N, C-alpha and C positions, 0 to 999 in steps of 0.2 A: 180083334184088333191089337190087344195087348200081346198076344203070342206073336203076331206078325212083327210088331215093333221089337220085341225081345230077340226074335230070329235075325232081324236086320242088324241089331246091335252086336250080336255074337259074330255074325258074318263080317261085319266091318272091323271088329277087333282082331279077328283071325287074319284077315287080309293085311291089316296094318302091322301086325306082329311079324308076319312072313316077310313083308317088304323091309322092315327094319333089320331083320336077321340077315338078309342078303347084303344090305348096305354095311352092316357091322362086319360081316365076313370079308367083304372087299376092302374095307378100311384096315382091318387087322392084317390082311395079306400085304397091303401096301406098306403098312408100318413095319412089318417084319422084313420086307425087302430093303427098306430104308435103313433099318438098324443093321442089317447085314452089310450094306454098303459103308455105313459109318464105322463098323468094326474093322472092315477090310482096310479102310483109309487109315484108321488108327494103328493097325498092325504095320502097314507100310511106313508110316511116319516113324514109328518106334524103331523099325529095322534101319531106316536111314540114320536116325540119331545114334543108334548103336554103332553103325559102321563108321560114322564120323568120330565118335569117341574112341573107337579102337585105332583108327588111323592117327588121331592126335596122340594117344598114349604110345603108339609105336614110334612116332616121330620124337617124342620126349625121351624114350629109351635110347633111340639112336643118337640123339644129341648128347645124352649123358655118357654113353659109351665113347663117343668121339671127343668128349670134354668140351663140347660147344654149347653147353647148357647156359642159357642166359639168366637163370635164376640164381 
């Protein structure tokens, strides 16, 4: 009886570890996809901010050259 209980306990632990591993892999994959999306959004936002800054700087230079600078 003791051996049967021990065998049952080992089988239960093995099944539960296997089930947790699959869930962990799925969660890790979802997290990596989300991080990739977040990075992509961050890069796009930074590119837009850089574009705006370059346009503003270009406008300031143009105003300075034309002596229309308000500063």
